[in-house]
Residue frames as qw, qx, qy, qz and C-alpha x, y, z in Angstrom:
[[0.303, 0.236, 0.561, -0.733, 23.67, -48.51, -49.43],
 [0.235, 0.401, 0.852, 0.240, 20.49, -49.85, -50.97],
 [0.172, 0.186, -0.065, -0.965, 18.45, -47.39, -53.00],
 [0.276, 0.493, 0.823, -0.055, 14.77, -47.42, -53.93],
 [0.071, 0.349, 0.418, 0.835, 12.83, -45.43, -56.53],
 [0.214, -0.559, -0.616, 0.512, 11.13, -42.93, -54.24],
 [0.133, 0.666, 0.391, 0.621, 8.92, -39.88, -54.84],
 [0.056, -0.472, 0.252, -0.843, 8.62, -38.29, -51.40],
 [0.275, -0.321, -0.820, 0.387, 6.93, -38.28, -48.00],
 [0.328, -0.670, -0.215, -0.630, 3.78, -36.61, -46.73],
 [0.139, 0.330, -0.688, 0.631, 4.71, -35.89, -43.13],
 [0.248, 0.117, 0.714, -0.644, 1.27, -36.09, -41.53],
 [0.443, -0.131, -0.582, -0.669, -1.99, -37.73, -42.61],
 [0.440, -0.036, 0.670, -0.597, -5.10, -38.71, -40.67],
 [0.756, 0.326, -0.060, -0.565, -6.61, -40.47, -43.70],
 [0.615, 0.474, -0.609, -0.161, -4.14, -43.20, -44.62],
 [0.337, 0.063, -0.894, 0.290, -4.00, -45.38, -41.50],
 [0.497, -0.596, -0.500, -0.384, -7.28, -46.10, -39.67],
 [0.620, -0.751, -0.229, -0.004, -7.35, -44.25, -36.37],
 [0.702, -0.383, 0.059, 0.598, -3.73, -43.09, -36.51],
 [0.184, 0.934, -0.181, -0.247, -1.66, -40.11, -37.55],
 [0.861, -0.023, 0.369, 0.350, 0.81, -41.39, -40.10],
 [0.012, 0.634, -0.464, -0.619, 3.47, -40.38, -42.56],
 [0.843, 0.444, 0.275, -0.132, 2.92, -41.51, -46.14],
 [0.334, -0.496, 0.627, 0.499, 5.89, -42.82, -48.14],
 [0.721, 0.596, 0.067, -0.347, 5.41, -42.77, -51.93],
 [0.506, -0.284, 0.707, 0.403, 7.26, -45.33, -54.05],
 [0.395, 0.544, -0.314, -0.670, 7.37, -45.33, -57.85],
 [0.196, 0.191, -0.890, -0.365, 6.22, -47.78, -60.51],
 [0.661, 0.123, 0.501, -0.545, 3.12, -49.91, -61.05],
 [0.261, -0.017, 0.893, 0.367, 2.36, -52.98, -63.21],
 [0.277, 0.651, 0.703, -0.070, -1.19, -51.74, -63.93],
 [0.126, 0.070, 0.279, 0.949, -2.38, -48.98, -66.22],
 [0.066, 0.647, 0.707, -0.279, -5.73, -48.06, -64.70],
 [0.284, 0.543, 0.367, 0.700, -7.06, -45.41, -67.10],
 [0.289, -0.865, -0.255, -0.321, -8.54, -43.35, -64.26],
 [0.729, -0.353, -0.246, 0.532, -5.38, -43.38, -62.11],
 [0.014, 0.987, 0.034, 0.154, -4.35, -39.97, -60.82],
 [0.579, -0.674, 0.362, 0.283, -0.88, -40.97, -59.63],
 [0.768, 0.639, -0.023, 0.031, 0.43, -40.64, -63.17],
 [0.182, 0.819, -0.515, 0.175, 3.93, -39.50, -62.27],
 [0.546, -0.438, 0.686, -0.198, 4.37, -42.37, -59.82],
 [0.889, 0.238, 0.375, -0.109, 3.07, -45.01, -62.22],
 [0.717, 0.672, -0.027, 0.183, 5.31, -43.80, -65.05],
 [0.762, -0.331, -0.031, 0.556, 8.29, -43.14, -62.74],
 [0.340, 0.596, 0.129, 0.716, 8.47, -39.45, -63.59],
 [0.320, -0.871, -0.109, -0.357, 8.28, -36.18, -61.70],
 [0.312, -0.782, 0.458, -0.286, 9.92, -36.38, -58.29],
 [0.992, -0.104, 0.072, 0.010, 10.77, -40.09, -58.64],
 [0.346, 0.743, -0.549, 0.165, 14.45, -40.75, -58.06],
 [0.811, -0.063, -0.529, 0.243, 16.68, -43.46, -56.57],
 [0.276, -0.751, 0.277, -0.533, 17.06, -42.67, -52.87],
 [0.302, 0.229, -0.856, 0.352, 18.95, -44.44, -50.10],
 [0.594, -0.496, -0.603, -0.191, 16.57, -46.38, -47.88],
 [0.526, -0.308, -0.482, 0.629, 18.49, -45.32, -44.78],
 [0.054, 0.056, -0.016, 0.997, 17.79, -41.66, -45.57],
 [0.467, -0.396, -0.479, -0.629, 14.06, -42.30, -45.92],
 [0.668, -0.457, -0.574, 0.124, 13.94, -44.05, -42.56],
 [0.392, -0.122, -0.311, 0.857, 16.02, -41.29, -40.94],
 [0.190, -0.261, -0.174, -0.930, 13.39, -38.78, -42.04],
 [0.643, -0.450, -0.516, -0.344, 10.69, -40.93, -40.43],
 [0.627, -0.265, -0.533, 0.503, 12.73, -41.21, -37.22],
 [0.194, 0.002, -0.176, 0.965, 12.74, -37.43, -36.92],
 [0.384, -0.376, -0.370, -0.758, 8.95, -37.17, -37.21],
 [0.066, 0.009, -0.805, 0.589, 7.76, -37.10, -33.59],
 [0.466, 0.111, 0.211, -0.852, 4.09, -36.44, -34.33],
 [0.695, 0.149, -0.502, -0.493, 3.19, -39.75, -35.99],
 [0.736, -0.261, 0.543, -0.308, 2.06, -43.14, -34.75],
 [0.806, 0.208, 0.550, 0.069, 2.41, -45.00, -38.02],
 [0.002, -0.470, 0.554, 0.687, 3.74, -45.13, -41.58],
 [0.772, 0.460, 0.385, -0.211, 1.81, -45.93, -44.76],
 [0.252, -0.367, 0.662, 0.602, 3.94, -47.15, -47.67],
 [0.608, 0.602, 0.432, -0.285, 2.09, -46.60, -50.93],
 [0.432, -0.059, 0.577, 0.691, 2.58, -45.93, -54.63],
 [0.425, 0.455, -0.759, -0.190, 2.14, -46.65, -57.43],
 [0.944, -0.214, -0.218, -0.128, 2.53, -50.23, -56.31],
 [0.291, -0.812, 0.495, -0.109, 5.17, -50.36, -53.57],
 [0.785, -0.241, 0.569, 0.048, 5.84, -54.08, -53.93],
 [0.754, 0.655, -0.028, 0.026, 6.83, -53.65, -57.58],
 [0.270, 0.738, -0.547, 0.289, 10.28, -52.91, -56.21],
 [0.828, -0.153, -0.508, 0.183, 11.96, -55.78, -54.41],
 [0.326, 0.256, -0.420, 0.807, 13.81, -53.16, -52.37],
 [0.486, -0.533, -0.084, -0.688, 10.51, -52.31, -50.68],
 [0.861, -0.333, -0.384, 0.034, 11.05, -55.34, -48.46],
 [0.588, 0.031, -0.343, 0.732, 14.27, -53.84, -47.15],
 [0.112, -0.431, 0.032, -0.895, 12.50, -50.53, -46.57],
 [0.717, -0.491, -0.258, -0.422, 9.76, -52.22, -44.53],
 [0.837, -0.189, -0.388, 0.336, 12.33, -54.18, -42.55],
 [0.411, 0.184, -0.265, 0.853, 14.40, -51.10, -41.76],
 [0.346, -0.522, -0.068, -0.777, 11.35, -49.08, -40.68],
 [0.828, -0.442, -0.283, -0.196, 10.40, -51.85, -38.26],
 [0.794, -0.085, -0.328, 0.505, 13.93, -52.26, -36.92],
 [0.359, 0.178, -0.164, 0.901, 14.68, -48.57, -36.45],
 [0.292, -0.279, 0.050, -0.913, 11.32, -47.14, -35.33],
 [0.199, 0.159, 0.861, -0.441, 8.42, -48.09, -33.02],
 [0.431, 0.252, -0.094, -0.862, 5.91, -47.04, -35.68],
 [0.692, 0.302, 0.624, -0.201, 2.98, -49.11, -36.86],
 [0.059, -0.359, 0.647, 0.670, 3.40, -50.04, -40.51],
 [0.651, 0.496, 0.474, -0.324, 0.80, -50.25, -43.27],
 [0.202, -0.189, 0.663, 0.696, 1.09, -50.96, -46.97],
 [0.625, 0.518, 0.159, -0.562, -1.25, -50.14, -49.85],
 [0.237, -0.259, 0.847, 0.400, -1.10, -52.80, -52.56],
 [0.654, 0.273, -0.231, -0.667, -2.89, -54.03, -55.65],
 [0.841, -0.131, 0.480, -0.211, -2.04, -57.66, -54.89],
 [0.758, 0.591, -0.240, -0.135, -0.03, -58.31, -58.05],
 [0.386, 0.548, -0.693, 0.267, 3.10, -59.49, -56.21],
 [0.839, -0.458, -0.114, -0.271, 1.97, -62.25, -53.81],
 [0.850, 0.028, -0.324, 0.414, 5.47, -63.64, -53.33],
 [0.263, 0.361, -0.293, 0.845, 6.70, -60.27, -52.05],
 [0.531, -0.530, -0.027, -0.660, 3.55, -59.70, -50.03],
 [0.907, -0.279, -0.316, 0.015, 4.16, -63.02, -48.28],
 [0.663, 0.084, -0.325, 0.669, 7.66, -61.92, -47.31],
 [0.000, 0.466, -0.099, 0.879, 6.38, -58.51, -46.19],
 [0.600, -0.572, -0.442, -0.342, 3.69, -59.79, -43.82],
 [0.701, -0.342, -0.441, 0.444, 6.01, -60.17, -40.83],
 [0.299, 0.012, -0.130, 0.945, 6.71, -56.42, -40.91],
 [0.204, -0.370, -0.362, -0.831, 3.12, -55.22, -41.36],
 [0.116, 0.200, 0.700, -0.676, 0.44, -54.14, -38.90],
 [0.497, 0.580, 0.399, -0.507, -2.19, -53.21, -41.49],
 [0.289, 0.007, 0.724, 0.626, -2.83, -53.91, -45.18],
 [0.503, 0.576, 0.203, -0.612, -5.05, -52.08, -47.67],
 [0.343, -0.038, 0.811, 0.473, -5.60, -54.02, -50.88],
 [0.414, 0.304, -0.197, -0.835, -7.45, -52.95, -53.98],
 [0.396, 0.301, 0.863, 0.084, -10.31, -55.07, -55.23],
 [0.044, 0.279, -0.233, -0.931, -10.95, -52.95, -58.27],
 [0.616, 0.133, -0.355, -0.691, -13.73, -55.00, -59.91],
 [0.933, -0.081, 0.233, -0.260, -15.39, -58.42, -59.81],
 [0.392, -0.499, 0.729, 0.256, -12.83, -61.19, -60.27],
 [0.731, 0.415, 0.532, 0.103, -13.51, -61.89, -63.94],
 [0.569, 0.348, 0.323, 0.671, -12.62, -60.36, -67.31],
 [0.048, -0.945, -0.216, -0.241, -13.91, -56.98, -66.10],
 [0.622, -0.685, 0.060, 0.373, -10.92, -56.72, -63.80],
 [0.623, -0.046, 0.351, 0.697, -8.43, -56.43, -66.61],
 [0.192, 0.729, 0.382, 0.535, -10.44, -53.71, -68.31],
 [0.372, -0.917, -0.145, -0.022, -10.49, -51.70, -65.10],
 [0.609, -0.611, 0.250, 0.439, -6.71, -51.99, -64.67],
 [0.307, 0.826, -0.268, -0.390, -6.07, -51.07, -68.31],
 [0.065, -0.422, 0.873, 0.234, -4.70, -54.46, -69.35],
 [0.822, 0.170, 0.079, -0.537, -7.50, -56.22, -71.26],
 [0.913, 0.257, -0.298, -0.111, -7.22, -59.94, -71.95],
 [0.299, 0.497, -0.710, 0.399, -4.62, -60.47, -69.21],
 [0.722, -0.462, 0.121, -0.500, -6.96, -62.15, -66.71],
 [0.960, -0.010, -0.263, 0.097, -4.97, -65.41, -66.85],
 [0.530, 0.303, -0.402, 0.683, -2.00, -63.51, -65.43],
 [0.130, -0.460, 0.240, -0.845, -3.59, -60.92, -63.17],
 [0.730, -0.415, -0.099, -0.534, -6.42, -62.79, -61.44],
 [0.882, -0.138, -0.412, 0.185, -4.36, -65.75, -60.13],
 [0.418, 0.242, -0.397, 0.780, -1.88, -63.34, -58.56],
 [0.338, -0.424, 0.119, -0.831, -4.62, -61.31, -56.89],
 [0.855, -0.316, -0.250, -0.325, -6.37, -64.43, -55.63],
 [0.768, 0.022, -0.469, 0.435, -3.09, -65.73, -54.21],
 [0.132, 0.324, -0.336, 0.874, -2.56, -62.44, -52.38],
 [0.594, -0.403, -0.041, -0.695, -6.09, -62.53, -50.98],
 [0.903, -0.203, -0.378, -0.029, -5.57, -66.08, -49.75],
 [0.565, 0.210, -0.467, 0.647, -2.27, -65.08, -48.11],
 [0.029, -0.242, 0.344, -0.907, -3.90, -62.39, -46.00],
 [0.552, -0.430, -0.563, -0.440, -7.16, -64.17, -45.21],
 [0.698, -0.519, -0.451, 0.200, -6.12, -64.78, -41.60],
 [0.393, 0.154, -0.198, 0.885, -4.17, -61.52, -41.22],
 [0.207, -0.778, -0.543, 0.239, -5.74, -59.25, -38.62],
 [0.129, -0.712, 0.026, 0.690, -5.85, -55.65, -39.77],
 [0.284, 0.030, 0.668, 0.687, -6.91, -55.36, -43.38],
 [0.363, 0.607, 0.227, -0.669, -9.06, -53.21, -45.63],
 [0.472, 0.322, 0.676, 0.465, -10.41, -53.78, -49.14],
 [0.085, 0.596, 0.038, -0.798, -10.87, -50.75, -51.39],
 [0.448, 0.470, 0.659, 0.379, -12.80, -50.10, -54.60],
 [0.007, -0.340, 0.073, 0.937, -12.79, -46.86, -56.58],
 [0.444, 0.625, 0.623, -0.156, -16.15, -46.02, -58.14],
 [0.144, -0.306, 0.438, 0.833, -15.50, -44.80, -61.69],
 [0.586, 0.482, 0.217, -0.614, -18.42, -43.70, -63.91],
 [0.743, 0.521, -0.244, -0.342, -19.07, -46.14, -66.74],
 [0.427, 0.474, -0.763, 0.105, -16.28, -48.47, -65.62],
 [0.399, -0.187, -0.846, 0.301, -17.14, -49.70, -62.14],
 [0.197, -0.080, 0.250, -0.944, -20.34, -48.18, -60.77],
 [0.619, -0.186, -0.509, -0.569, -23.12, -50.77, -61.00],
 [0.678, -0.438, 0.336, -0.485, -24.93, -52.34, -58.03],
 [0.997, 0.038, -0.031, -0.061, -24.28, -55.87, -59.28],
 [0.600, 0.523, -0.427, 0.429, -20.55, -55.14, -59.50],
 [0.192, -0.566, 0.504, -0.623, -20.46, -53.98, -55.89],
 [0.887, -0.227, 0.167, -0.366, -22.45, -57.04, -54.81],
 [0.927, 0.255, -0.233, 0.151, -19.90, -59.30, -56.50],
 [0.336, 0.560, -0.493, 0.575, -16.96, -57.49, -54.90],
 [0.518, -0.515, 0.348, -0.588, -18.67, -57.61, -51.50],
 [0.987, -0.083, -0.054, -0.130, -18.79, -61.40, -51.76],
 [0.720, 0.377, -0.373, 0.448, -15.01, -61.41, -52.18],
 [0.082, -0.601, 0.398, -0.688, -14.60, -59.04, -49.23],
 [0.791, -0.374, 0.188, -0.447, -16.69, -61.38, -47.09],
 [0.967, 0.126, -0.213, 0.053, -14.91, -64.54, -48.25],
 [0.660, 0.331, -0.371, 0.563, -11.47, -63.26, -47.30],
 [0.587, -0.570, -0.468, 0.334, -12.40, -61.82, -43.92],
 [0.269, 0.414, -0.055, 0.868, -11.76, -58.10, -44.32],
 [0.217, -0.487, -0.592, 0.604, -12.54, -55.84, -41.37],
 [0.139, 0.662, 0.092, -0.731, -13.13, -52.73, -43.50],
 [0.486, 0.416, 0.608, 0.470, -14.50, -52.17, -47.00],
 [0.044, -0.634, -0.047, 0.770, -14.00, -48.69, -48.44],
 [0.507, 0.630, 0.504, 0.305, -15.65, -47.32, -51.57],
 [0.313, -0.451, 0.091, 0.831, -13.67, -44.40, -52.93],
 [0.423, 0.822, 0.280, -0.258, -15.02, -41.66, -55.17],
 [0.634, 0.300, 0.303, 0.646, -13.28, -41.14, -58.50],
 [0.101, -0.840, -0.109, 0.522, -12.03, -37.57, -58.66],
 [0.633, 0.715, 0.159, 0.251, -11.54, -35.83, -61.97],
 [0.283, -0.850, 0.324, 0.304, -8.08, -34.41, -62.53],
 [0.300, 0.623, -0.678, -0.251, -4.95, -35.47, -64.35],
 [0.889, -0.060, 0.405, -0.206, -5.48, -39.13, -65.26],
 [0.493, -0.266, 0.720, 0.408, -3.40, -41.75, -67.05],
 [0.280, 0.445, 0.708, 0.471, -5.97, -41.80, -69.87],
 [0.024, -0.067, -0.060, 0.996, -6.75, -38.13, -70.56],
 [0.359, -0.347, -0.579, -0.644, -10.31, -38.96, -71.64],
 [0.501, -0.496, -0.684, 0.187, -11.12, -39.75, -68.01],
 [0.228, -0.119, -0.258, 0.932, -10.32, -36.17, -67.02],
 [0.293, -0.173, -0.280, -0.898, -13.71, -35.17, -68.44],
 [0.461, -0.370, -0.800, -0.103, -15.72, -37.65, -66.39],
 [0.411, -0.664, 0.057, -0.623, -17.95, -36.34, -63.60],
 [0.045, -0.262, 0.837, -0.478, -17.37, -37.42, -60.04],
 [0.387, -0.403, -0.820, -0.125, -19.85, -40.01, -58.78],
 [0.328, -0.649, -0.019, -0.686, -22.33, -38.13, -56.62],
 [0.140, -0.294, 0.755, -0.569, -22.30, -38.55, -52.84],
 [0.759, 0.030, 0.241, -0.604, -25.81, -40.00, -53.18],
 [0.848, 0.317, -0.397, -0.152, -24.61, -42.71, -55.58],
 [0.298, 0.430, -0.760, 0.386, -21.66, -43.48, -53.31],
 [0.412, -0.187, 0.621, -0.640, -24.00, -43.95, -50.34],
 [0.862, 0.168, -0.017, -0.479, -26.37, -46.09, -52.41],
 [0.738, 0.367, -0.564, 0.057, -23.53, -48.38, -53.45],
 [0.032, 0.391, -0.733, 0.555, -22.26, -48.37, -49.87],
 [0.663, -0.098, 0.402, -0.624, -25.64, -49.55, -48.62],
 [0.887, 0.269, -0.277, -0.254, -25.67, -52.31, -51.23],
 [0.488, 0.401, -0.708, 0.316, -22.29, -53.46, -49.94],
 [0.243, -0.314, 0.629, -0.669, -23.40, -53.18, -46.31],
 [0.842, -0.017, 0.072, -0.535, -26.41, -55.40, -46.95],
 [0.871, 0.258, -0.416, 0.040, -23.96, -58.10, -48.05],
 [0.541, 0.234, -0.544, 0.597, -21.53, -57.27, -45.23],
 [0.474, -0.773, -0.233, -0.351, -23.56, -56.64, -42.06],
 [0.785, -0.568, -0.047, 0.242, -20.65, -57.55, -39.77],
 [0.647, 0.073, 0.131, 0.748, -17.97, -55.58, -41.64],
 [0.057, -0.718, -0.119, 0.683, -17.34, -51.84, -41.45],
 [0.481, 0.518, 0.500, 0.500, -18.37, -50.31, -44.78],
 [0.125, -0.738, -0.111, 0.653, -17.45, -46.71, -45.52],
 [0.549, 0.679, 0.306, 0.380, -17.53, -44.35, -48.47],
 [0.392, -0.529, 0.020, 0.753, -15.14, -41.48, -49.01],
 [0.386, 0.759, 0.396, 0.343, -16.01, -38.42, -51.08],
 [0.358, 0.233, -0.082, 0.900, -14.47, -35.02, -51.57],
 [0.311, -0.600, -0.219, -0.704, -17.73, -33.47, -50.38],
 [0.718, -0.582, -0.030, -0.381, -18.18, -35.37, -47.11],
 [0.084, -0.592, 0.771, -0.221, -14.94, -37.17, -46.33],
 [0.224, 0.026, -0.973, 0.041, -15.29, -40.60, -44.70],
 [0.625, -0.169, 0.126, -0.751, -18.82, -41.75, -43.93],
 [0.133, -0.071, 0.982, -0.114, -19.58, -45.10, -42.34],
 [0.543, -0.111, -0.488, -0.674, -22.61, -46.85, -43.80],
 [0.194, -0.004, 0.860, -0.472, -25.08, -48.32, -41.32],
 [0.238, -0.335, -0.799, -0.439, -28.27, -50.20, -42.03],
 [0.375, -0.279, 0.190, -0.864, -31.41, -48.68, -40.56]]
């Protein structure tokens, strides 16, 4: 039986699949080292991460009668080639809608995964230039990282059911001109939803980020409005610990 490096399942979430109640499957490993990342144990394959039979994971999902969908996340789920078998088995054995969260670093696997997916959330962490590699903790790797991300974006351009996400991190990615540049990418590749997420202080991959303040709800809304001005026909939302999800609308 095929095994995958797996950390666990959250049985019920109303936050991880737009408009649906879903289970969230956490897979281990990530090619990036975003200094502000809070999924430290998943990225470094520690904690509850362990090789687990795919069939057992899907059996647990089959027994969950209160969900409409599954979100497979990480870490970066497509870092493991076995994720493709997991997606396939979920689709074959359940009637559930299927979503994946990805950073776009594995376009060849994303291409193979598309036939199983109903929704995709992809990170656009920064403008597509040398700033990107700083944000993901791998400076001077833009010749490797950016072509892969651009290939993934091109692959899903015509896919119906996709969201772009950016985390606002103080001093790293929080400037109006950065959001304007990302919004242009969101528009170019036809996303239906653009979500700006609030950095939340806690255990982070780089401990120095644990001392950073959260971006204020006011800043989040300001950046959301800047994005919305560039994206009048796309749903723009911000998510904060104070107010949850808030859709941005132009007055």
